[in-house]
PDB file with one MODEL, atoms N, CA, C and O in Angstrom:
MODEL        1
ATOM      1  N   MET A   1      45.565  17.131  -0.998  1.00  0.00           N
ATOM      2  CA  MET A   1      45.096  18.324  -0.339  1.00  0.00           C
ATOM      3  C   MET A   1      45.468  18.252   1.141  1.00  0.00           C
ATOM      4  O   MET A   1      45.324  17.211   1.781  1.00  0.00           O
ATOM      5  N   GLU A   2      45.941  19.363   1.664  1.00  0.00           N
ATOM      6  CA  GLU A   2      46.410  19.416   3.044  1.00  0.00           C
ATOM      7  C   GLU A   2      45.347  20.005   3.956  1.00  0.00           C
ATOM      8  O   GLU A   2      44.756  21.037   3.639  1.00  0.00           O
ATOM      9  N   ALA A   3      45.102  19.358   5.079  1.00  0.00           N
ATOM     10  CA  ALA A   3      44.142  19.879   6.061  1.00  0.00           C
ATOM     11  C   ALA A   3      44.873  20.858   6.963  1.00  0.00           C
ATOM     12  O   ALA A   3      45.891  20.516   7.564  1.00  0.00           O
ATOM     13  N   ARG A   4      44.349  22.090   7.059  1.00  0.00           N
ATOM     14  CA  ARG A   4      44.983  23.109   7.898  1.00  0.00           C
ATOM     15  C   ARG A   4      44.061  23.494   9.045  1.00  0.00           C
ATOM     16  O   ARG A   4      42.838  23.517   8.904  1.00  0.00           O
ATOM     17  N   GLN A   5      44.674  23.792  10.177  1.00  0.00           N
ATOM     18  CA  GLN A   5      43.918  24.261  11.337  1.00  0.00           C
ATOM     19  C   GLN A   5      43.567  25.728  11.124  1.00  0.00           C
ATOM     20  O   GLN A   5      44.423  26.523  10.737  1.00  0.00           O
ATOM     21  N   VAL A   6      42.320  26.084  11.373  1.00  0.00           N
ATOM     22  CA  VAL A   6      41.867  27.460  11.231  1.00  0.00           C
ATOM     23  C   VAL A   6      42.283  28.243  12.466  1.00  0.00           C
ATOM     24  O   VAL A   6      42.075  27.798  13.595  1.00  0.00           O
ATOM     25  N   ALA A   7      42.873  29.417  12.240  1.00  0.00           N
ATOM     26  CA  ALA A   7      43.276  30.271  13.363  1.00  0.00           C
ATOM     27  C   ALA A   7      42.081  31.087  13.834  1.00  0.00           C
ATOM     28  O   ALA A   7      41.242  31.487  13.028  1.00  0.00           O
ATOM     29  N   GLY A   8      42.003  31.331  15.128  1.00  0.00           N
ATOM     30  CA  GLY A   8      40.911  32.144  15.668  1.00  0.00           C
ATOM     31  C   GLY A   8      39.674  31.312  15.952  1.00  0.00           C
ATOM     32  O   GLY A   8      39.722  30.084  16.017  1.00  0.00           O
ATOM     33  N   ARG A   9      38.551  32.027  16.120  1.00  0.00           N
ATOM     34  CA  ARG A   9      37.288  31.348  16.442  1.00  0.00           C
ATOM     35  C   ARG A   9      36.804  30.514  15.264  1.00  0.00           C
ATOM     36  O   ARG A   9      36.905  30.929  14.109  1.00  0.00           O
ATOM     37  N   THR A  10      36.285  29.354  15.567  1.00  0.00           N
ATOM     38  CA  THR A  10      35.750  28.483  14.515  1.00  0.00           C
ATOM     39  C   THR A  10      34.235  28.376  14.618  1.00  0.00           C
ATOM     40  O   THR A  10      33.634  27.442  14.087  1.00  0.00           O
ATOM     41  N   TYR A  11      33.618  29.340  15.306  1.00  0.00           N
ATOM     42  CA  TYR A  11      32.168  29.347  15.453  1.00  0.00           C
ATOM     43  C   TYR A  11      31.684  30.790  15.415  1.00  0.00           C
ATOM     44  O   TYR A  11      32.472  31.723  15.564  1.00  0.00           O
ATOM     45  N   PHE A  12      30.405  30.962  15.217  1.00  0.00           N
ATOM     46  CA  PHE A  12      29.790  32.284  15.254  1.00  0.00           C
ATOM     47  C   PHE A  12      28.849  32.327  16.450  1.00  0.00           C
ATOM     48  O   PHE A  12      28.127  31.366  16.716  1.00  0.00           O
ATOM     49  N   ALA A  13      28.860  33.435  17.162  1.00  0.00           N
ATOM     50  CA  ALA A  13      28.064  33.559  18.387  1.00  0.00           C
ATOM     51  C   ALA A  13      26.572  33.612  18.071  1.00  0.00           C
ATOM     52  O   ALA A  13      26.131  34.415  17.249  1.00  0.00           O
ATOM     53  N   LEU A  14      25.805  32.753  18.726  1.00  0.00           N
ATOM     54  CA  LEU A  14      24.350  32.756  18.605  1.00  0.00           C
ATOM     55  C   LEU A  14      23.818  33.955  19.376  1.00  0.00           C
ATOM     56  O   LEU A  14      24.102  34.104  20.565  1.00  0.00           O
ATOM     57  N   THR A  15      23.052  34.806  18.714  1.00  0.00           N
ATOM     58  CA  THR A  15      22.533  36.000  19.388  1.00  0.00           C
ATOM     59  C   THR A  15      21.116  35.796  19.892  1.00  0.00           C
ATOM     60  O   THR A  15      20.738  36.374  20.911  1.00  0.00           O
ATOM     61  N   ARG A  16      20.331  34.993  19.205  1.00  0.00           N
ATOM     62  CA  ARG A  16      18.989  34.654  19.685  1.00  0.00           C
ATOM     63  C   ARG A  16      18.479  33.464  18.868  1.00  0.00           C
ATOM     64  O   ARG A  16      19.032  33.114  17.826  1.00  0.00           O
ATOM     65  N   CYS A  17      17.418  32.863  19.374  1.00  0.00           N
ATOM     66  CA  CYS A  17      16.824  31.726  18.675  1.00  0.00           C
ATOM     67  C   CYS A  17      15.320  31.762  18.907  1.00  0.00           C
ATOM     68  O   CYS A  17      14.850  31.573  20.029  1.00  0.00           O
ATOM     69  N   GLU A  18      14.578  32.003  17.845  1.00  0.00           N
ATOM     70  CA  GLU A  18      13.119  31.986  17.944  1.00  0.00           C
ATOM     71  C   GLU A  18      12.651  30.536  17.865  1.00  0.00           C
ATOM     72  O   GLU A  18      13.211  29.725  17.128  1.00  0.00           O
ATOM     73  N   VAL A  19      11.624  30.231  18.632  1.00  0.00           N
ATOM     74  CA  VAL A  19      11.091  28.868  18.679  1.00  0.00           C
ATOM     75  C   VAL A  19       9.612  28.922  18.350  1.00  0.00           C
ATOM     76  O   VAL A  19       8.870  29.734  18.904  1.00  0.00           O
ATOM     77  N   ASP A  20       9.188  28.051  17.443  1.00  0.00           N
ATOM     78  CA  ASP A  20       7.781  27.983  17.063  1.00  0.00           C
ATOM     79  C   ASP A  20       7.333  26.532  17.166  1.00  0.00           C
ATOM     80  O   ASP A  20       8.012  25.635  16.668  1.00  0.00           O
ATOM     81  N   PHE A  21       6.200  26.299  17.806  1.00  0.00           N
ATOM     82  CA  PHE A  21       5.664  24.949  17.941  1.00  0.00           C
ATOM     83  C   PHE A  21       4.431  24.813  17.072  1.00  0.00           C
ATOM     84  O   PHE A  21       3.518  25.635  17.144  1.00  0.00           O
ATOM     85  N   ASN A  22       4.404  23.772  16.245  1.00  0.00           N
ATOM     86  CA  ASN A  22       3.262  23.475  15.396  1.00  0.00           C
ATOM     87  C   ASN A  22       2.556  22.258  15.993  1.00  0.00           C
ATOM     88  O   ASN A  22       3.000  21.128  15.791  1.00  0.00           O
ATOM     89  N   PRO A  23       1.447  22.479  16.734  1.00  0.00           N
ATOM     90  CA  PRO A  23       0.780  21.343  17.385  1.00  0.00           C
ATOM     91  C   PRO A  23       0.176  20.356  16.395  1.00  0.00           C
ATOM     92  O   PRO A  23       0.063  19.169  16.701  1.00  0.00           O
ATOM     93  N   ALA A  24      -0.212  20.826  15.218  1.00  0.00           N
ATOM     94  CA  ALA A  24      -0.815  19.928  14.232  1.00  0.00           C
ATOM     95  C   ALA A  24       0.197  18.886  13.749  1.00  0.00           C
ATOM     96  O   ALA A  24      -0.153  17.726  13.535  1.00  0.00           O
ATOM     97  N   LEU A  25       1.459  19.309  13.580  1.00  0.00           N
ATOM     98  CA  LEU A  25       2.504  18.394  13.119  1.00  0.00           C
ATOM     99  C   LEU A  25       3.339  17.834  14.263  1.00  0.00           C
ATOM    100  O   LEU A  25       4.162  16.942  14.056  1.00  0.00           O
ATOM    101  N   ASP A  26       3.128  18.360  15.484  1.00  0.00           N
ATOM    102  CA  ASP A  26       3.898  17.967  16.660  1.00  0.00           C
ATOM    103  C   ASP A  26       5.394  18.166  16.410  1.00  0.00           C
ATOM    104  O   ASP A  26       6.218  17.305  16.719  1.00  0.00           O
ATOM    105  N   ARG A  27       5.715  19.335  15.839  1.00  0.00           N
ATOM    106  CA  ARG A  27       7.097  19.678  15.504  1.00  0.00           C
ATOM    107  C   ARG A  27       7.449  21.061  16.025  1.00  0.00           C
ATOM    108  O   ARG A  27       6.586  21.924  16.191  1.00  0.00           O
ATOM    109  N   ILE A  28       8.735  21.248  16.278  1.00  0.00           N
ATOM    110  CA  ILE A  28       9.265  22.523  16.749  1.00  0.00           C
ATOM    111  C   ILE A  28      10.217  23.056  15.691  1.00  0.00           C
ATOM    112  O   ILE A  28      11.054  22.315  15.174  1.00  0.00           O
ATOM    113  N   THR A  29      10.094  24.329  15.368  1.00  0.00           N
ATOM    114  CA  THR A  29      11.000  24.978  14.430  1.00  0.00           C
ATOM    115  C   THR A  29      11.875  25.955  15.201  1.00  0.00           C
ATOM    116  O   THR A  29      11.375  26.776  15.970  1.00  0.00           O
ATOM    117  N   LEU A  30      13.183  25.862  14.991  1.00  0.00           N
ATOM    118  CA  LEU A  30      14.147  26.767  15.604  1.00  0.00           C
ATOM    119  C   LEU A  30      14.700  27.687  14.522  1.00  0.00           C
ATOM    120  O   LEU A  30      15.147  27.224  13.473  1.00  0.00           O
ATOM    121  N   LEU A  31      14.667  28.990  14.783  1.00  0.00           N
ATOM    122  CA  LEU A  31      15.171  29.982  13.837  1.00  0.00           C
ATOM    123  C   LEU A  31      16.304  30.766  14.506  1.00  0.00           C
ATOM    124  O   LEU A  31      16.061  31.810  15.111  1.00  0.00           O
ATOM    125  N   PRO A  32      17.537  30.269  14.399  1.00  0.00           N
ATOM    126  CA  PRO A  32      18.652  30.935  15.066  1.00  0.00           C
ATOM    127  C   PRO A  32      19.134  32.167  14.306  1.00  0.00           C
ATOM    128  O   PRO A  32      19.037  32.238  13.081  1.00  0.00           O
ATOM    129  N   THR A  33      19.649  33.125  15.051  1.00  0.00           N
ATOM    130  CA  THR A  33      20.296  34.308  14.510  1.00  0.00           C
ATOM    131  C   THR A  33      21.686  34.344  15.130  1.00  0.00           C
ATOM    132  O   THR A  33      21.847  34.101  16.326  1.00  0.00           O
ATOM    133  N   TYR A  34      22.685  34.646  14.314  1.00  0.00           N
ATOM    134  CA  TYR A  34      24.050  34.640  14.822  1.00  0.00           C
ATOM    135  C   TYR A  34      24.813  35.872  14.351  1.00  0.00           C
ATOM    136  O   TYR A  34      24.412  36.535  13.395  1.00  0.00           O
ATOM    137  N   TYR A  35      25.908  36.169  15.030  1.00  0.00           N
ATOM    138  CA  TYR A  35      26.724  37.340  14.752  1.00  0.00           C
ATOM    139  C   TYR A  35      28.028  36.885  14.107  1.00  0.00           C
ATOM    140  O   TYR A  35      28.763  36.073  14.669  1.00  0.00           O
ATOM    141  N   ALA A  36      28.304  37.419  12.920  1.00  0.00           N
ATOM    142  CA  ALA A  36      29.533  37.068  12.213  1.00  0.00           C
ATOM    143  C   ALA A  36      29.958  38.225  11.322  1.00  0.00           C
ATOM    144  O   ALA A  36      29.123  38.894  10.713  1.00  0.00           O
ATOM    145  N   PHE A  37      31.250  38.449  11.252  1.00  0.00           N
ATOM    146  CA  PHE A  37      31.826  39.465  10.365  1.00  0.00           C
ATOM    147  C   PHE A  37      31.209  40.843  10.590  1.00  0.00           C
ATOM    148  O   PHE A  37      31.037  41.611   9.644  1.00  0.00           O
ATOM    149  N   GLY A  38      30.877  41.154  11.842  1.00  0.00           N
ATOM    150  CA  GLY A  38      30.353  42.467  12.184  1.00  0.00           C
ATOM    151  C   GLY A  38      28.879  42.669  11.903  1.00  0.00           C
ATOM    152  O   GLY A  38      28.380  43.787  12.033  1.00  0.00           O
ATOM    153  N   CYS A  39      28.166  41.616  11.520  1.00  0.00           N
ATOM    154  CA  CYS A  39      26.730  41.734  11.213  1.00  0.00           C
ATOM    155  C   CYS A  39      25.965  40.579  11.856  1.00  0.00           C
ATOM    156  O   CYS A  39      26.541  39.561  12.240  1.00  0.00           O
ATOM    157  N   GLU A  40      24.655  40.769  11.961  1.00  0.00           N
ATOM    158  CA  GLU A  40      23.785  39.713  12.469  1.00  0.00           C
ATOM    159  C   GLU A  40      23.121  39.020  11.280  1.00  0.00           C
ATOM    160  O   GLU A  40      22.588  39.679  10.388  1.00  0.00           O
ATOM    161  N   TYR A  41      23.157  37.712  11.274  1.00  0.00           N
ATOM    162  CA  TYR A  41      22.594  36.917  10.189  1.00  0.00           C
ATOM    163  C   TYR A  41      21.545  35.957  10.734  1.00  0.00           C
ATOM    164  O   TYR A  41      21.620  35.522  11.883  1.00  0.00           O
ATOM    165  N   GLY A  42      20.582  35.637   9.905  1.00  0.00           N
ATOM    166  CA  GLY A  42      19.596  34.613  10.221  1.00  0.00           C
ATOM    167  C   GLY A  42      19.637  33.561   9.131  1.00  0.00           C
ATOM    168  O   GLY A  42      20.231  33.775   8.074  1.00  0.00           O
ATOM    169  N   ASN A  43      19.012  32.432   9.387  1.00  0.00           N
ATOM    170  CA  ASN A  43      18.923  31.421   8.340  1.00  0.00           C
ATOM    171  C   ASN A  43      17.522  30.842   8.325  1.00  0.00           C
ATOM    172  O   ASN A  43      16.641  31.311   9.046  1.00  0.00           O
ATOM    173  N   ARG A  44      17.317  29.839   7.517  1.00  0.00           N
ATOM    174  CA  ARG A  44      15.980  29.266   7.353  1.00  0.00           C
ATOM    175  C   ARG A  44      15.542  28.455   8.558  1.00  0.00           C
ATOM    176  O   ARG A  44      14.368  28.106   8.681  1.00  0.00           O
ATOM    177  N   GLY A  45      16.465  28.157   9.436  1.00  0.00           N
ATOM    178  CA  GLY A  45      16.119  27.400  10.628  1.00  0.00           C
ATOM    179  C   GLY A  45      16.035  25.909  10.352  1.00  0.00           C
ATOM    180  O   GLY A  45      16.360  25.442   9.261  1.00  0.00           O
ATOM    181  N   PHE A  46      15.594  25.177  11.360  1.00  0.00           N
ATOM    182  CA  PHE A  46      15.414  23.738  11.195  1.00  0.00           C
ATOM    183  C   PHE A  46      14.277  23.253  12.068  1.00  0.00           C
ATOM    184  O   PHE A  46      13.912  23.887  13.058  1.00  0.00           O
ATOM    185  N   THR A  47      13.723  22.115  11.681  1.00  0.00           N
ATOM    186  CA  THR A  47      12.548  21.557  12.333  1.00  0.00           C
ATOM    187  C   THR A  47      12.920  20.257  13.044  1.00  0.00           C
ATOM    188  O   THR A  47      13.669  19.433  12.519  1.00  0.00           O
ATOM    189  N   LEU A  48      12.380  20.094  14.247  1.00  0.00           N
ATOM    190  CA  LEU A  48      12.623  18.895  15.043  1.00  0.00           C
ATOM    191  C   LEU A  48      11.303  18.280  15.482  1.00  0.00           C
ATOM    192  O   LEU A  48      10.330  18.986  15.748  1.00  0.00           O
ATOM    193  N   ASP A  49      11.286  16.943  15.554  1.00  0.00           N
ATOM    194  CA  ASP A  49      10.165  16.276  16.213  1.00  0.00           C
ATOM    195  C   ASP A  49      10.209  16.645  17.690  1.00  0.00           C
ATOM    196  O   ASP A  49      11.257  17.032  18.207  1.00  0.00           O
ATOM    197  N   ARG A  50       9.091  16.526  18.355  1.00  0.00           N
ATOM    198  CA  ARG A  50       9.012  16.869  19.778  1.00  0.00           C
ATOM    199  C   ARG A  50      10.035  16.075  20.600  1.00  0.00           C
ATOM    200  O   ARG A  50      10.720  16.648  21.447  1.00  0.00           O
ATOM    201  N   ASN A  51      10.145  14.770  20.360  1.00  0.00           N
ATOM    202  CA  ASN A  51      11.091  13.939  21.119  1.00  0.00           C
ATOM    203  C   ASN A  51      12.534  14.361  20.861  1.00  0.00           C
ATOM    204  O   ASN A  51      13.347  14.391  21.785  1.00  0.00           O
ATOM    205  N   ASP A  52      12.856  14.688  19.601  1.00  0.00           N
ATOM    206  CA  ASP A  52      14.204  15.151  19.279  1.00  0.00           C
ATOM    207  C   ASP A  52      14.502  16.485  19.961  1.00  0.00           C
ATOM    208  O   ASP A  52      15.634  16.728  20.379  1.00  0.00           O
ATOM    209  N   ALA A  53      13.500  17.341  20.075  1.00  0.00           N
ATOM    210  CA  ALA A  53      13.678  18.627  20.757  1.00  0.00           C
ATOM    211  C   ALA A  53      13.998  18.400  22.231  1.00  0.00           C
ATOM    212  O   ALA A  53      14.866  19.074  22.786  1.00  0.00           O
ATOM    213  N   PHE A  54      13.301  17.450  22.877  1.00  0.00           N
ATOM    214  CA  PHE A  54      13.596  17.146  24.276  1.00  0.00           C
ATOM    215  C   PHE A  54      15.015  16.593  24.430  1.00  0.00           C
ATOM    216  O   PHE A  54      15.702  16.915  25.400  1.00  0.00           O
ATOM    217  N   GLU A  55      15.457  15.767  23.482  1.00  0.00           N
ATOM    218  CA  GLU A  55      16.822  15.239  23.529  1.00  0.00           C
ATOM    219  C   GLU A  55      17.843  16.359  23.359  1.00  0.00           C
ATOM    220  O   GLU A  55      18.883  16.351  24.017  1.00  0.00           O
ATOM    221  N   LEU A  56      17.558  17.322  22.483  1.00  0.00           N
ATOM    222  CA  LEU A  56      18.442  18.472  22.292  1.00  0.00           C
ATOM    223  C   LEU A  56      18.531  19.298  23.573  1.00  0.00           C
ATOM    224  O   LEU A  56      19.620  19.699  23.984  1.00  0.00           O
ATOM    225  N   ILE A  57      17.393  19.549  24.195  1.00  0.00           N
ATOM    226  CA  ILE A  57      17.368  20.307  25.449  1.00  0.00           C
ATOM    227  C   ILE A  57      18.182  19.579  26.520  1.00  0.00           C
ATOM    228  O   ILE A  57      18.952  20.211  27.244  1.00  0.00           O
ATOM    229  N   ALA A  58      18.022  18.262  26.627  1.00  0.00           N
ATOM    230  CA  ALA A  58      18.773  17.484  27.618  1.00  0.00           C
ATOM    231  C   ALA A  58      20.274  17.550  27.336  1.00  0.00           C
ATOM    232  O   ALA A  58      21.073  17.648  28.267  1.00  0.00           O
ATOM    233  N   ALA A  59      20.660  17.499  26.069  1.00  0.00           N
ATOM    234  CA  ALA A  59      22.082  17.579  25.717  1.00  0.00           C
ATOM    235  C   ALA A  59      22.661  18.943  26.069  1.00  0.00           C
ATOM    236  O   ALA A  59      23.796  19.033  26.538  1.00  0.00           O
ATOM    237  N   ILE A  60      21.891  20.002  25.848  1.00  0.00           N
ATOM    238  CA  ILE A  60      22.349  21.351  26.203  1.00  0.00           C
ATOM    239  C   ILE A  60      22.478  21.478  27.713  1.00  0.00           C
ATOM    240  O   ILE A  60      23.468  22.017  28.207  1.00  0.00           O
ATOM    241  N   GLU A  61      21.481  20.982  28.457  1.00  0.00           N
ATOM    242  CA  GLU A  61      21.548  21.030  29.923  1.00  0.00           C
ATOM    243  C   GLU A  61      22.760  20.260  30.441  1.00  0.00           C
ATOM    244  O   GLU A  61      23.429  20.710  31.371  1.00  0.00           O
ATOM    245  N   LYS A  62      23.042  19.112  29.850  1.00  0.00           N
ATOM    246  CA  LYS A  62      24.191  18.321  30.280  1.00  0.00           C
ATOM    247  C   LYS A  62      25.488  19.061  29.985  1.00  0.00           C
ATOM    248  O   LYS A  62      26.400  19.066  30.812  1.00  0.00           O
ATOM    249  N   ALA A  63      25.580  19.683  28.821  1.00  0.00           N
ATOM    250  CA  ALA A  63      26.790  20.422  28.460  1.00  0.00           C
ATOM    251  C   ALA A  63      27.018  21.615  29.379  1.00  0.00           C
ATOM    252  O   ALA A  63      28.162  21.973  29.661  1.00  0.00           O
ATOM    253  N   LEU A  64      25.945  22.228  29.845  1.00  0.00           N
ATOM    254  CA  LEU A  64      26.060  23.407  30.705  1.00  0.00           C
ATOM    255  C   LEU A  64      26.241  23.070  32.178  1.00  0.00           C
ATOM    256  O   LEU A  64      26.607  23.940  32.969  1.00  0.00           O
ATOM    257  N   SER A  65      25.992  21.825  32.557  1.00  0.00           N
ATOM    258  CA  SER A  65      26.118  21.452  33.966  1.00  0.00           C
ATOM    259  C   SER A  65      27.595  21.298  34.328  1.00  0.00           C
ATOM    260  O   SER A  65      28.424  20.984  33.474  1.00  0.00           O
ATOM    261  N   VAL A  66      27.908  21.518  35.586  1.00  0.00           N
ATOM    262  CA  VAL A  66      29.291  21.470  36.046  1.00  0.00           C
ATOM    263  C   VAL A  66      29.828  20.046  36.054  1.00  0.00           C
ATOM    264  O   VAL A  66      30.963  19.806  35.643  1.00  0.00           O
ATOM    265  N   ASP A  67      29.023  19.110  36.517  1.00  0.00           N
ATOM    266  CA  ASP A  67      29.498  17.740  36.678  1.00  0.00           C
ATOM    267  C   ASP A  67      29.219  16.840  35.476  1.00  0.00           C
ATOM    268  O   ASP A  67      29.589  15.667  35.500  1.00  0.00           O
ATOM    269  N   GLY A  68      28.579  17.355  34.429  1.00  0.00           N
ATOM    270  CA  GLY A  68      28.303  16.559  33.246  1.00  0.00           C
ATOM    271  C   GLY A  68      27.038  15.740  33.323  1.00  0.00           C
ATOM    272  O   GLY A  68      26.719  15.010  32.384  1.00  0.00           O
ATOM    273  N   ASN A  69      26.303  15.843  34.428  1.00  0.00           N
ATOM    274  CA  ASN A  69      25.032  15.138  34.571  1.00  0.00           C
ATOM    275  C   ASN A  69      23.888  16.105  34.318  1.00  0.00           C
ATOM    276  O   ASN A  69      24.022  17.297  34.592  1.00  0.00           O
ATOM    277  N   PRO A  70      22.772  15.620  33.804  1.00  0.00           N
ATOM    278  CA  PRO A  70      21.633  16.512  33.560  1.00  0.00           C
ATOM    279  C   PRO A  70      21.140  17.149  34.853  1.00  0.00           C
ATOM    280  O   PRO A  70      21.178  16.534  35.918  1.00  0.00           O
ATOM    281  N   ALA A  71      20.684  18.371  34.744  1.00  0.00           N
ATOM    282  CA  ALA A  71      20.152  19.096  35.899  1.00  0.00           C
ATOM    283  C   ALA A  71      18.703  18.690  36.097  1.00  0.00           C
ATOM    284  O   ALA A  71      17.814  19.208  35.420  1.00  0.00           O
ATOM    285  N   VAL A  72      18.457  17.772  37.014  1.00  0.00           N
ATOM    286  CA  VAL A  72      17.110  17.268  37.263  1.00  0.00           C
ATOM    287  C   VAL A  72      16.489  18.064  38.397  1.00  0.00           C
ATOM    288  O   VAL A  72      17.118  18.283  39.432  1.00  0.00           O
ATOM    289  N   GLY A  73      15.249  18.496  38.195  1.00  0.00           N
ATOM    290  CA  GLY A  73      14.523  19.178  39.245  1.00  0.00           C
ATOM    291  C   GLY A  73      14.841  20.651  39.400  1.00  0.00           C
ATOM    292  O   GLY A  73      14.231  21.331  40.224  1.00  0.00           O
ATOM    293  N   ARG A  74      15.789  21.157  38.616  1.00  0.00           N
ATOM    294  CA  ARG A  74      16.127  22.572  38.714  1.00  0.00           C
ATOM    295  C   ARG A  74      15.265  23.350  37.734  1.00  0.00           C
ATOM    296  O   ARG A  74      15.189  22.978  36.563  1.00  0.00           O
ATOM    297  N   PRO A  75      14.617  24.413  38.173  1.00  0.00           N
ATOM    298  CA  PRO A  75      13.776  25.188  37.260  1.00  0.00           C
ATOM    299  C   PRO A  75      14.627  25.901  36.217  1.00  0.00           C
ATOM    300  O   PRO A  75      15.772  26.256  36.498  1.00  0.00           O
ATOM    301  N   PRO A  76      14.085  26.118  35.011  1.00  0.00           N
ATOM    302  CA  PRO A  76      14.850  26.805  33.968  1.00  0.00           C
ATOM    303  C   PRO A  76      15.115  28.257  34.346  1.00  0.00           C
ATOM    304  O   PRO A  76      14.322  28.891  35.042  1.00  0.00           O
ATOM    305  N   SER A  77      16.237  28.765  33.877  1.00  0.00           N
ATOM    306  CA  SER A  77      16.612  30.154  34.136  1.00  0.00           C
ATOM    307  C   SER A  77      15.746  31.083  33.302  1.00  0.00           C
ATOM    308  O   SER A  77      15.443  30.779  32.148  1.00  0.00           O
ATOM    309  N   ARG A  78      15.353  32.192  33.863  1.00  0.00           N
ATOM    310  CA  ARG A  78      14.525  33.171  33.154  1.00  0.00           C
ATOM    311  C   ARG A  78      15.322  34.418  32.798  1.00  0.00           C
ATOM    312  O   ARG A  78      14.735  35.488  32.639  1.00  0.00           O
ATOM    313  N   SER A  79      16.634  34.315  32.669  1.00  0.00           N
ATOM    314  CA  SER A  79      17.463  35.487  32.381  1.00  0.00           C
ATOM    315  C   SER A  79      17.509  35.833  30.922  1.00  0.00           C
ATOM    316  O   SER A  79      18.170  36.797  30.537  1.00  0.00           O
TER     317      SER A  79
ENDMDL
END
């Protein structure tokens, strides 16, 4: 079987992500919605432990920073 490179975008744009915190289980559920093939789709989401959620947030902040270092002390954007 031959591996072929996919032409065009290889991702679907995230349009929103609902977040729910369950204090009893100390878990966060993320319910993303994305845009693909001219429609908006949702899925069942996924659940993270609180510590894993903080690691995910730190990874996103690092990816979005200009210099590749986490943005320490900067307040979150409210846009």
